[in-house]
C-alpha positions, 0 to 999 in steps of 0.5 A: 084179147091178150092185151086185155089179160095183160091190163087185168094182171098189171091192175090185180098186181097194183092193188095187191101191192098197196093192200099187202103194204097195209097189212104188212104194217098192221102187225103193230095193230096186233102188237098193241092189241095184245100189249094191251089186253096184258096190261089190262088183264094184270091191272084189272083181273075182271075185265070182260073186254079181254076175250073180246080183245083176243078174238079181235087179235086172232082175227088180225092175225088171220088177215095179216097172214092171208094179205101180208104173206101175200104181198111178202111173197111177190116181193121176194120174186122182183 
């Protein structure tokens, strides 16, 4: 039973490492969306895509915080 628990923890830890690494680099996607949104807002003031892009950026920020933050916490322990 103890071996099963150890194996489960190692599998969860490796999945967490891989997903967290991807999400830590996802911040560049957020930066790109915010830059694109601000460029479009200044270039074409009547753009309907800006609110949608803002909502997408908020969702990416939440996912970055949830998944990338866990990865960052595990990396400080090692």
